[in-house]
Structures are given as C-alpha cells and as structure tokens.
MIMAR-477915 format. One record per residue (C-alpha): x, y, z. Coordinates in nm, 4 decimals, decimal comma. Example, Ala and Ser with C-alpha at 12.3 -4.5 7.8 and 13.67 -1.06 7.14 Angstrom:
<nodes>
+----------+----------+----------+
|        X |        Y |        Z |
+----------+----------+----------+
|   1,2300 |  -0,4500 |   0,7800 |
|   1,3670 |  -0,1060 |   0,7140 |
+----------+----------+----------+
</nodes>
This chain:
<nodes>
+----------+----------+----------+
|        X |        Y |        Z |
+----------+----------+----------+
|   9,4662 |  28,2501 |  15,4744 |
|   9,7718 |  28,3829 |  15,3011 |
|   9,7605 |  28,3339 |  14,9223 |
|  10,0931 |  28,4998 |  14,8481 |
|  10,3839 |  28,2995 |  14,7145 |
|  10,6963 |  28,3041 |  14,9380 |
|  11,0044 |  28,4949 |  14,8377 |
|  11,1866 |  28,1994 |  14,6870 |
|  10,8923 |  28,1003 |  14,4730 |
|  10,8451 |  28,4549 |  14,3463 |
|  11,2115 |  28,4835 |  14,2588 |
|  11,2129 |  28,1505 |  14,0668 |
|  10,8780 |  28,2502 |  13,8960 |
|  11,0369 |  28,5734 |  13,7715 |
|  11,3406 |  28,3949 |  13,6345 |
|  11,1405 |  28,1200 |  13,4720 |
|  10,9023 |  28,3629 |  13,3121 |
|  11,1944 |  28,5536 |  13,1673 |
|  11,3509 |  28,2289 |  13,0446 |
|  11,0177 |  28,1373 |  12,8714 |
|  10,9949 |  28,4705 |  12,6979 |
|  11,3604 |  28,4950 |  12,5913 |
|  11,4391 |  28,1381 |  12,5023 |
|  11,1467 |  27,8915 |  12,5102 |
|  10,8702 |  28,0492 |  12,3093 |
|  11,1099 |  28,1595 |  12,0260 |
|  11,2425 |  27,7983 |  12,0182 |
|  10,9010 |  27,6413 |  11,9462 |
|  10,9130 |  27,7056 |  11,5752 |
|  11,2824 |  27,6393 |  11,5545 |
|  11,2349 |  27,2933 |  11,7201 |
|  10,9703 |  27,1984 |  11,4587 |
|  11,1926 |  27,3074 |  11,1695 |
|  11,4924 |  27,1195 |  11,3059 |
|  11,2874 |  26,8051 |  11,3782 |
|  11,1661 |  26,7950 |  11,0181 |
|  11,5287 |  26,7837 |  10,9029 |
|  11,6414 |  26,5021 |  11,1410 |
|  11,7166 |  26,1476 |  11,0222 |
|  11,4780 |  26,0130 |  11,2869 |
|  11,1749 |  26,1924 |  11,4223 |
|  11,2744 |  26,0721 |  11,7665 |
|  11,6175 |  26,2446 |  11,7662 |
|  11,6523 |  26,5503 |  11,9826 |
|  11,6643 |  26,8845 |  11,7946 |
|  11,9760 |  27,0892 |  11,8665 |
|  11,7755 |  27,3778 |  11,9998 |
|  11,6430 |  27,1536 |  12,2860 |
|  12,0009 |  27,0794 |  12,4005 |
|  12,0688 |  27,4566 |  12,3917 |
|  11,7659 |  27,5213 |  12,6066 |
|  11,8814 |  27,2576 |  12,8568 |
|  12,2273 |  27,4150 |  12,8767 |
|  12,0788 |  27,7636 |  12,9305 |
|  11,8305 |  27,6416 |  13,1942 |
|  12,1012 |  27,4693 |  13,3828 |
|  12,3238 |  27,7773 |  13,3610 |
|  12,0425 |  27,9830 |  13,5110 |
|  11,9724 |  27,7377 |  13,7929 |
|  11,6373 |  27,6475 |  13,6455 |
|  11,7051 |  27,2724 |  13,6666 |
|  11,5547 |  26,9692 |  13,8502 |
|  11,3140 |  27,2103 |  14,0124 |
|  11,0647 |  26,9266 |  14,0903 |
|  11,2832 |  26,7311 |  14,3346 |
|  11,2082 |  26,8199 |  14,7015 |
|  11,5336 |  26,6710 |  14,8221 |
|  11,8003 |  26,9368 |  14,8028 |
|  12,0639 |  26,6672 |  14,7550 |
|  11,9254 |  26,5994 |  14,4088 |
|  11,7289 |  26,9060 |  14,3056 |
|  11,6045 |  27,2443 |  14,4056 |
|  11,4698 |  27,1328 |  14,7417 |
|  11,1300 |  27,2946 |  14,6809 |
|  10,8054 |  27,1814 |  14,8406 |
|  10,5073 |  27,0808 |  14,6323 |
|  10,3502 |  27,4200 |  14,7048 |
|  10,6643 |  27,6059 |  14,5883 |
|  10,7053 |  27,3910 |  14,2723 |
|  10,3405 |  27,3976 |  14,1635 |
|  10,3357 |  27,7559 |  14,0230 |
|  10,6642 |  27,6776 |  13,8362 |
|  10,5043 |  27,3692 |  13,6791 |
|  10,2208 |  27,5881 |  13,5617 |
|  10,4585 |  27,8150 |  13,3795 |
|  10,6307 |  27,5266 |  13,1985 |
|  10,2828 |  27,3953 |  13,1058 |
|  10,2399 |  27,6937 |  12,8741 |
|  10,4935 |  27,5266 |  12,6392 |
|  10,4517 |  27,1628 |  12,7501 |
|  10,6486 |  27,0134 |  12,4602 |
|  10,9622 |  27,2136 |  12,5320 |
|  10,9848 |  27,3822 |  12,8750 |
|  10,9594 |  27,0650 |  13,0980 |
|  11,2348 |  26,8970 |  12,8952 |
|  11,4475 |  27,2147 |  12,8923 |
|  11,4391 |  27,2327 |  13,2753 |
|  11,4777 |  26,8539 |  13,3225 |
|  11,1288 |  26,8476 |  13,4700 |
|  10,9576 |  26,6270 |  13,2133 |
|  10,7606 |  26,3148 |  13,2714 |
|  10,8218 |  26,0245 |  13,2826 |
|  11,1822 |  26,1108 |  13,4028 |
|  11,0514 |  26,3123 |  13,6963 |
|  10,8615 |  26,0216 |  13,8467 |
|  11,1391 |  25,7812 |  13,7685 |
|  11,3925 |  26,0022 |  13,9362 |
|  11,1706 |  26,0323 |  14,2385 |
|  11,1422 |  25,6503 |  14,2596 |
|  11,5176 |  25,6040 |  14,2329 |
|  11,5847 |  25,8831 |  14,4882 |
|  11,3420 |  25,7364 |  14,7375 |
|  11,3785 |  25,3588 |  14,6785 |
|  11,6924 |  25,3062 |  14,4827 |
|  12,0107 |  25,1449 |  14,6201 |
|  12,3342 |  25,3492 |  14,6225 |
|  12,4513 |  25,1533 |  14,3133 |
|  12,1180 |  25,2263 |  14,1265 |
|  12,1416 |  25,5891 |  14,2132 |
|  12,5004 |  25,6081 |  14,0856 |
|  12,4317 |  25,4194 |  13,7588 |
|  12,0915 |  25,5644 |  13,6649 |
|  11,9847 |  25,8539 |  13,8929 |
|  12,2929 |  26,0643 |  13,8477 |
|  12,2889 |  26,0678 |  13,4647 |
|  11,9111 |  26,1405 |  13,4750 |
|  11,9726 |  26,4310 |  13,7056 |
|  12,2368 |  26,5548 |  13,4662 |
|  12,0016 |  26,5245 |  13,1675 |
|  12,2437 |  26,2903 |  12,9981 |
|  11,9938 |  26,0050 |  12,9475 |
|  11,6134 |  25,9627 |  12,9437 |
|  11,4020 |  25,6855 |  13,0932 |
|  11,0598 |  25,5070 |  13,0723 |
|  10,8142 |  25,3634 |  13,3145 |
|  10,6662 |  25,0395 |  13,1860 |
|  10,3399 |  24,9458 |  13,3390 |
|  10,0366 |  24,9700 |  13,1012 |
|   9,9501 |  24,6514 |  12,9034 |
|   9,7342 |  24,6062 |  12,6016 |
|   9,5748 |  24,2759 |  12,7005 |
|   9,4329 |  24,3765 |  13,0382 |
|   9,2527 |  24,6753 |  13,1975 |
|   9,5671 |  24,8403 |  13,3345 |
|   9,3591 |  25,1056 |  13,5201 |
|   9,3505 |  24,8246 |  13,7788 |
|   9,7231 |  24,7677 |  13,8437 |
|   9,6480 |  24,4235 |  14,0033 |
|   9,5551 |  24,3029 |  13,6545 |
|   9,9006 |  24,3320 |  13,4998 |
|  10,0280 |  24,0074 |  13,3519 |
|  10,4009 |  24,0774 |  13,2927 |
|  10,5915 |  23,8013 |  13,4833 |
|  10,9153 |  23,8688 |  13,6811 |
|  11,0536 |  23,5273 |  13,7847 |
|  11,3528 |  23,4758 |  14,0135 |
|  11,6130 |  23,2411 |  13,8586 |
|  11,9106 |  23,2204 |  14,0826 |
|  12,0873 |  23,5580 |  14,0892 |
|  11,8677 |  23,6953 |  13,8081 |
|  11,5168 |  23,8003 |  13,7370 |
|  11,3528 |  23,6918 |  13,4107 |
|  11,1053 |  23,9413 |  13,2764 |
|  10,8376 |  23,8423 |  13,0229 |
|  10,5485 |  24,0594 |  12,8988 |
|  10,4163 |  24,3160 |  12,6579 |
|  10,3655 |  24,6813 |  12,7376 |
|  10,2225 |  24,9754 |  12,5445 |
|  10,1974 |  25,3516 |  12,5651 |
|  10,5321 |  25,3470 |  12,7357 |
|  10,6217 |  25,7139 |  12,7403 |
|  10,9795 |  25,8046 |  12,6479 |
|  11,0674 |  25,4654 |  12,4958 |
|  11,1071 |  25,5915 |  12,1386 |
|  11,3736 |  25,8393 |  12,2330 |
|  11,7191 |  25,7038 |  12,1450 |
|  11,8455 |  25,8582 |  12,4707 |
|  11,6075 |  25,6399 |  12,6722 |
|  11,8568 |  25,4104 |  12,8468 |
|  11,6588 |  25,2504 |  13,1301 |
|  11,3129 |  25,1109 |  13,1922 |
|  11,1457 |  25,0738 |  13,5247 |
|  10,9266 |  24,7677 |  13,4650 |
|  10,6254 |  24,6741 |  13,6749 |
|  10,5402 |  24,3043 |  13,6813 |
|  10,4277 |  24,0246 |  13,9104 |
|  10,6909 |  23,8316 |  14,1166 |
|  10,4204 |  23,6509 |  14,3108 |
|  10,1209 |  23,6152 |  14,0840 |
|   9,9419 |  23,3705 |  14,3235 |
|   9,9956 |  23,5710 |  14,6379 |
|   9,7091 |  23,6153 |  14,8729 |
|   9,7401 |  23,9930 |  14,8936 |
|   9,6740 |  24,1241 |  14,5424 |
|   9,8639 |  24,4412 |  14,6262 |
|  10,1792 |  24,2522 |  14,7256 |
|  10,2133 |  24,0503 |  14,4039 |
|  10,3872 |  24,3257 |  14,2047 |
|  10,7484 |  24,4359 |  14,1963 |
|  10,9576 |  24,6781 |  13,9957 |
|  11,2933 |  24,6032 |  13,8291 |
|  11,5354 |  24,8109 |  13,6305 |
|  11,5817 |  24,6917 |  13,2746 |
|  11,8495 |  24,8687 |  13,0608 |
|  11,7210 |  24,9316 |  12,7073 |
|  12,0090 |  24,7385 |  12,5458 |
|  11,9364 |  24,4195 |  12,7421 |
|  11,8868 |  24,1155 |  12,5106 |
|  11,5156 |  24,0420 |  12,4687 |
|  11,3963 |  24,4028 |  12,4926 |
|  11,2210 |  24,5078 |  12,1718 |
|  11,0739 |  24,8468 |  12,1106 |
|  10,8211 |  24,7390 |  11,8432 |
|  10,6486 |  25,0548 |  11,7371 |
|  10,5434 |  25,4072 |  11,8255 |
|  10,1848 |  25,4580 |  11,9560 |
|  10,0195 |  25,7729 |  11,8357 |
|   9,7824 |  25,9907 |  12,0364 |
|   9,4927 |  26,1328 |  11,8369 |
|   9,7237 |  26,1023 |  11,5347 |
|  10,0106 |  26,2822 |  11,6994 |
|  10,3538 |  26,1405 |  11,7726 |
|  10,4539 |  26,2949 |  12,1105 |
|  10,8223 |  26,3830 |  12,0386 |
|  10,8533 |  26,5924 |  12,3524 |
|  10,8248 |  26,2916 |  12,5826 |
|  11,0234 |  26,0617 |  12,3578 |
|  10,7076 |  25,9087 |  12,2129 |
|  10,4804 |  25,6337 |  12,3456 |
|  10,5916 |  25,2836 |  12,2446 |
|  10,4825 |  24,9246 |  12,2443 |
|  10,7619 |  24,7243 |  12,4076 |
|  10,8113 |  24,3533 |  12,4326 |
|  11,0172 |  24,1846 |  12,7079 |
|  11,0993 |  23,8336 |  12,5919 |
|  11,2647 |  23,6431 |  12,8787 |
|  11,4782 |  23,9469 |  12,9607 |
|  11,7404 |  23,8649 |  13,2249 |
|  11,8629 |  24,1270 |  13,4733 |
|  12,0549 |  24,0856 |  13,7987 |
|  11,8592 |  24,0546 |  14,1241 |
|  12,0404 |  24,3801 |  14,2261 |
|  11,8147 |  24,5562 |  13,9710 |
|  11,5084 |  24,5098 |  14,1961 |
|  11,3687 |  24,8459 |  14,3103 |
|  11,2776 |  24,8446 |  14,6792 |
|  11,1595 |  24,4997 |  14,7933 |
|  10,9735 |  24,2143 |  14,6276 |
|  10,6058 |  24,2791 |  14,6512 |
|  10,6564 |  24,6512 |  14,6988 |
|  10,5718 |  24,7551 |  14,3402 |
|  10,2167 |  24,8618 |  14,4047 |
|  10,3046 |  25,0799 |  14,6941 |
|  10,6000 |  25,2338 |  14,5018 |
|  10,3656 |  25,3106 |  14,2090 |
|  10,1239 |  25,4942 |  14,4383 |
|  10,4083 |  25,6948 |  14,5961 |
|  10,5230 |  25,7830 |  14,2412 |
|  10,1869 |  25,9087 |  14,1285 |
|  10,1060 |  26,1565 |  14,4057 |
|  10,3557 |  26,4300 |  14,3169 |
|  10,3107 |  26,3417 |  13,9455 |
|   9,9477 |  26,4395 |  13,9570 |
|  10,0333 |  26,7811 |  14,1054 |
|  10,2815 |  26,8246 |  13,8198 |
|  10,0320 |  26,7227 |  13,5498 |
|   9,7512 |  26,9356 |  13,6888 |
|   9,9589 |  27,2461 |  13,7212 |
|  10,0954 |  27,2030 |  13,3718 |
|   9,7450 |  27,1647 |  13,2529 |
|   9,6562 |  27,4998 |  13,4128 |
|   9,9485 |  27,6490 |  13,2198 |
|   9,8043 |  27,5014 |  12,9010 |
|   9,4689 |  27,6674 |  12,9827 |
|   9,6385 |  28,0016 |  13,0442 |
|   9,7999 |  27,9765 |  12,7000 |
|   9,4653 |  27,8953 |  12,5505 |
|   9,3005 |  28,1935 |  12,7108 |
|   9,5806 |  28,4201 |  12,5822 |
|   9,5271 |  28,2866 |  12,2305 |
|   9,1477 |  28,3293 |  12,2583 |
|   9,1871 |  28,6904 |  12,3625 |
|   9,4390 |  28,7678 |  12,0832 |
|   9,2148 |  28,6025 |  11,8267 |
|   8,9026 |  28,7747 |  11,9561 |
|   9,0465 |  29,1273 |  11,9210 |
|   9,2039 |  29,0632 |  11,5795 |
|   8,9156 |  28,9035 |  11,3927 |
|   8,5807 |  29,0384 |  11,2670 |
|   8,2700 |  28,8400 |  11,1958 |
|   7,9163 |  28,9637 |  11,1127 |
|   8,0107 |  29,3279 |  11,1220 |
|   8,2007 |  29,3376 |  11,4591 |
|   8,5081 |  29,2113 |  11,6339 |
|   8,4827 |  28,8668 |  11,7816 |
|   8,5666 |  29,0239 |  12,1165 |
|   8,2300 |  29,1995 |  12,1064 |
|   8,0349 |  28,8795 |  12,0376 |
|   7,8441 |  28,7775 |  12,3536 |
|   7,9196 |  28,4092 |  12,3166 |
|   8,2909 |  28,4747 |  12,2832 |
|   8,2853 |  28,6943 |  12,5930 |
|   8,1117 |  28,4165 |  12,7879 |
|   8,3718 |  28,1597 |  12,6729 |
|   8,6541 |  28,3855 |  12,7930 |
|   8,4854 |  28,4728 |  13,1242 |
|   8,4025 |  28,1070 |  13,1979 |
|   8,7584 |  28,0034 |  13,1171 |
|   8,9040 |  28,2598 |  13,3569 |
|   8,6687 |  28,1524 |  13,6394 |
|   8,7447 |  27,7846 |  13,5835 |
|   9,1246 |  27,8354 |  13,5844 |
|   9,1112 |  28,0389 |  13,9092 |
|   8,9054 |  27,7599 |  14,0761 |
|   9,1292 |  27,4904 |  13,9512 |
|   9,4522 |  27,6628 |  14,0640 |
|   9,3221 |  27,7069 |  14,4171 |
|   9,2269 |  27,3465 |  14,4437 |
|   9,5597 |  27,2204 |  14,3101 |
|   9,7566 |  27,4616 |  14,5373 |
|   9,5481 |  27,3465 |  14,8405 |
|   9,6334 |  26,9845 |  14,7484 |
|  10,0036 |  27,0666 |  14,7221 |
|   9,9850 |  27,2329 |  15,0616 |
|   9,8173 |  26,9331 |  15,2166 |
|  10,0778 |  26,6983 |  15,0693 |
|  10,3504 |  26,9142 |  15,2255 |
|  10,1880 |  26,9464 |  15,5636 |
|   9,9962 |  26,6167 |  15,6321 |
|  10,1363 |  26,3875 |  15,3641 |
|  10,0076 |  26,2220 |  15,0508 |
|   9,7887 |  25,9749 |  15,2288 |
|   9,5891 |  26,2419 |  15,4113 |
|   9,5601 |  26,4432 |  15,0892 |
|   9,4227 |  26,1492 |  14,9031 |
|   9,0749 |  26,2983 |  14,8448 |
|   9,2218 |  26,6167 |  14,7135 |
|   9,4708 |  26,4368 |  14,4904 |
|   9,1879 |  26,2458 |  14,3302 |
|   8,9748 |  26,5559 |  14,3057 |
|   9,2308 |  26,7513 |  14,0996 |
|   9,2945 |  26,4449 |  13,8838 |
|   8,9224 |  26,4366 |  13,7987 |
|   8,8567 |  26,8035 |  13,7696 |
|   9,1646 |  26,9502 |  13,5982 |
|   9,1966 |  26,7613 |  13,2668 |
|   8,8175 |  26,7616 |  13,2195 |
|   8,7952 |  27,1389 |  13,2588 |
|   9,1086 |  27,2226 |  13,0606 |
|   8,9770 |  27,0121 |  12,7701 |
|   8,6637 |  27,2264 |  12,7752 |
|   8,8627 |  27,5481 |  12,7651 |
|   9,0847 |  27,4149 |  12,4794 |
|   8,7769 |  27,3097 |  12,2915 |
|   8,6339 |  27,6630 |  12,3009 |
|   8,9662 |  27,8040 |  12,1999 |
|   8,9746 |  27,5708 |  11,9029 |
|   8,6226 |  27,6760 |  11,8131 |
|   8,7202 |  28,0464 |  11,8327 |
|   9,0136 |  27,9865 |  11,5871 |
|   8,7935 |  27,8028 |  11,3359 |
|   8,9903 |  27,5855 |  11,0931 |
|   9,3098 |  27,7278 |  11,2323 |
|   9,2311 |  27,5740 |  11,5662 |
|   9,2714 |  27,2171 |  11,4389 |
|   9,5771 |  27,3023 |  11,2243 |
|   9,9465 |  27,2858 |  11,2942 |
|   9,9666 |  27,6707 |  11,2765 |
|   9,8481 |  27,7026 |  11,6368 |
|   9,9345 |  27,4855 |  11,9364 |
|   9,5729 |  27,4261 |  12,0372 |
|   9,5065 |  27,0881 |  11,8683 |
|   9,8234 |  26,9333 |  12,0079 |
|   9,7467 |  27,0779 |  12,3536 |
|   9,3946 |  26,9392 |  12,3287 |
|   9,5343 |  26,5910 |  12,2515 |
|   9,7692 |  26,6100 |  12,5515 |
|   9,4944 |  26,7291 |  12,7893 |
|   9,2420 |  26,4735 |  12,6690 |
|   9,5005 |  26,1933 |  12,7182 |
|   9,5430 |  26,2932 |  13,0763 |
|   9,1822 |  26,1912 |  13,1447 |
|   9,3243 |  25,8359 |  13,0941 |
|   9,6854 |  25,8583 |  13,2133 |
|   9,7617 |  25,7873 |  13,5784 |
|   9,4231 |  25,6108 |  13,5920 |
|   9,1017 |  25,6964 |  13,4079 |
|   8,8741 |  25,9588 |  13,5688 |
|   8,6173 |  25,6868 |  13,6481 |
|   8,8634 |  25,5023 |  13,8731 |
|   8,9272 |  25,8116 |  14,0769 |
|   8,5612 |  25,8930 |  14,0873 |
|   8,4883 |  25,5441 |  14,2156 |
|   8,7457 |  25,5652 |  14,4867 |
|   8,6401 |  25,9227 |  14,5878 |
|   8,2744 |  25,8312 |  14,6022 |
|   8,3522 |  25,5279 |  14,8266 |
|   8,5500 |  25,7552 |  15,0634 |
|   8,2568 |  25,9976 |  15,0839 |
|   7,9959 |  25,7299 |  15,1322 |
|   8,1951 |  25,5666 |  15,4071 |
|   8,1145 |  25,8641 |  15,6270 |
|   7,7427 |  25,7657 |  15,6167 |
|   7,7695 |  25,3893 |  15,6564 |
+----------+----------+----------+
</nodes>
C-alpha cells in the first residue's frame, strides 16, 4: 500500500494551507464583525467576496468537481485531503473556494443530469460563484429519512409542472443570492415502484407561489455560512416542463448519486473540524493551570488528546479508502464504506469536540471559541443525508445477507 498523496494533491495542499493561514483564519473575526453591521444577517460580508476573488485568482476554485470541463478535475481521493483542510474553517473556507454545500451537490446534479439549457442558465453562474442554490427535499410532516415518504406533489399540466408542498431545513434558502431550488417531489404518487415515483424540477426563487417563510435554527445557531436553513412553501408553483432534471421518476436515483460524493466531502470536512479541535485542546492545555499544574500534565487531559489523535487517524484512513473505492470501482461497489464513514465520522468528531469544549470550560460554549458552533454542525450531520440509524439498518442488512 502507498499512503502518499500524489504530486498534484501535495501541490494543492500546500497552496490551500498557505491560503488558509494568510487569508481565511484572519478573516474569521472580520466576517463576524461585518455580519453584525449588515442590514440583514443573511447578506454576505464583504470579506467573503474578497476571499472568493483571491481563491479564484490562486486557482483554488471548484476543487470538488471531477469533470475538468467544470472544475479542477480531481478524483475523490485527490479532493478528500483538500476538503479536510477547508473543514478547519467550515463557515468560511468552503464558500471561499466555491466548494460549499448545498451548491456542490447541486452543481454535480446539473453537470451530470442537466440539459444544455439548464447548464447554461444555472450551472455556469454557480460555477462562477455569482449565485447560490438550495436542494429542497426534507419535509416537516413526514419522516424524510425515508425519501419515499415525501408528499410534495409535482403535477403535469400541459407544458408546465405544478409544484405544491412544504419543505424545511432547506440549506441555503435564506441567502439573498440563492436563485434556484432543486425540488424533489412526486410526479407519480400511485406508481407501483416506490423508487420511481419521485422527480426533481428546477424552481427559480422568484417564481410566483414560492415563499421562504422563516429561518430554521440549529441548536440556537443561524447557519450564515450555508445561507441558512429555511422553511419554504411551494403553493401551486408553475415551471416549464423543460425544468425537469433528468427524467420523470428518476428523482430517487439522482438523489442517491448526489449523496455519494457529498458524504466524502462532509466526512473529510469533519476530520478538519476535529483537527482544529485537537489544536485548540493542545493550546489550551499548555496555557492553563489547575490544581497546581498545567492542564497538559493532567492525566485525563492527556488521555483525551491521545484518544482524539487515534480516532482522527482511523477515520481519515477509512474515508480515504472509501474515496479510493469510489474512484476505482464506483459508488455502488463502495456502498458499505460510504455508509460506514457516514455512521462513524460525525459520531466520533462530536465526541472529540465535546472533550475540547470540556477542556475550555465556560469558554468552550461561548462565542469566543469556534467549538460550540463546530459541535452544532457536527451533531447535525448525524441527521443530515439520512440519520445514522438508517445507514446502520442498511449496513446491517448487507452484512446479514452473507449468512442467509
């Protein structure tokens, strides 16, 4: 086995690490100050646009897209360590490099399944960072962890589709730059195959009948970095039939294709969060004294730091193996590993962040350190893209099948 990164990955890692040190970390406090002075909390601070311009100038742009026509042309294995680096500042770095969810998944959908007209109208401005987007699937009335439950109706009426439904926790929807929704709904609610009932349509934000009702908080936080999480109502919204993504009945399959790379991205960013937490733990441990000696000399603190390092090294290897399998044998053959990283990574990183918060005392839950907000993000990822229990159920069935 060769665990070394290839030359291109190493070169991009070096450039991205320098970009983080020189531009991103210093901008974290600036972004907070500027946001507090904005007319709307959902407006983009000027420093974010400055970061985007600098990242694009340095060629650190659209790194996630494997198709060189649209992005950097990196494999999953090449992009994974870059996603880890941006995860150290998850509320700035992904946006700065145009690698932030939900835009990443939406761009992948449009690149893979969009028509030429859809690509021209929506994908190109997304690639340029001129607009933002949202993916509307989760619903408050049903258990959306089972995508076959969704109740939003997409009805054909001549040359138009009529969309009716209510969604919530729609990431990106509060951002005024969010110009387009990819909406998941049922075009054939009575179809025999429950995985062929769903379709996806493109709904411009300014279409009559679209109402962004309110921002949804996460553990009390409003997630400005992703453009917020909103409750959105679609009240008999009419869009042209040409706004269908892929084919009717293909929505479930497209959603699965969208989530595979996204889980690699989420998990590697989580590992970056864990690395930031370990760094903060170590700095705190050597700078504070309790009960007559530095925290760094307290056995329990040493155990926390050692366990965190072991956990991160294990997680990174599993995620990189999964990325390699996706590149070499495809997402379907890497299904077990994709589910494994989705289960293991958020859970373990939440534990590391919890210990880091404990080590910081009251400061750990304050706004003076990034730990509380990182904890909220990591804990949320135990629900996003399907709750852990859904993946455990599927993974267990796959394992048990070997013995039946």
